[in-house]
N, C-alpha and C positions, 0 to 999 in steps of 0.2 A: 377562663381565658388566661391562664398562667399568671395570675396576680395583677393583671391590668384591669383597672376599674373604669366605669363609665366617666367618672370625674376626671381621671387622667386623660382619657380620650378627648373629653370636652376641653380640657385645658390645652392640649396640643392643637386642637382645631382652632381654639381662640387665638393662640400664638400665630398660627398660620394666617388666619384672617387678619389679624393686626399687622403682621409683616407685609402681606399683600396690599393692605390699605395704605400702609406707610410708603411702600415703594410706588404705588399709584399716585399718591399725593406729591411725592418728590418728583416723579415723572411729569406731572401736570405743571408744576412750578418751573421746572427746567424747560419744558416745551414752550411755555408762555414767554419766558425770558429769551429763549433762542428765536422764537418767531418774531418777537418785537425787534430784536437786533437785526435779524435777517431782512425783515421788511424795510427797515430804515436804510440798511446797506443797499438793498435792491433799489429803493427809491432814489437814493443818491447816485447809484450807478446808471440808472435809466434817465436821469434828468437831462444830460446832454442830448440824448436821442429824442426826448420829448421836445426840447427846444428846437432841434433841427426840423422835426416834423411841423411844428408851429410856423417856423420860418418858411418852409416849403408851401404850406397852406396859404400863407400871405402872398407868396410869389404867384401861385396858381390863381388866386383871386385877382391879382393885378393883371395877369395875362388875360384872364377872361374879360375883365373890364376893358382892356385895350382892344380885344377882339370884338367885343360888342360895339364899341365906338367905331371901329374900322368897318364892321358890317353895316352899321347904320348909315355910313357915308359912302355906300356903294363899293365895298371892298371886293377883293378877288374871290370869285365863286369857288375856285379850286381850293383855296385856303379855307374858305367857309365850310365847304363840304368835308374837308379833312378834319377840321375842328369838331364838327358835329359828330363825325364817326368816332373820334377819340372820346368825346363826351359819352356817347352811347356805350362804348366799351368800358367806361369807368376809369379811363386813364387820365381824364381831365376833370 
């Protein structure tokens, strides 16, 4: 094989395996750091939206409580029908 020994081939393969392992390890560390920073940033970015959704849920609960009270006291059947339709459609 023109002066190339099995030992030299094994040494080159060991270097390649070590290099690939090192690159993989560095990639894993970078990935973990990046994911942690990204998830924290994403959580901070989404917090106003989460707060707004919580506020809207509270408003819907209040509206449903008022509607239930209104219906219990002989409320308008048209409004009652409309509310029931919206509830079935998942809009309330």
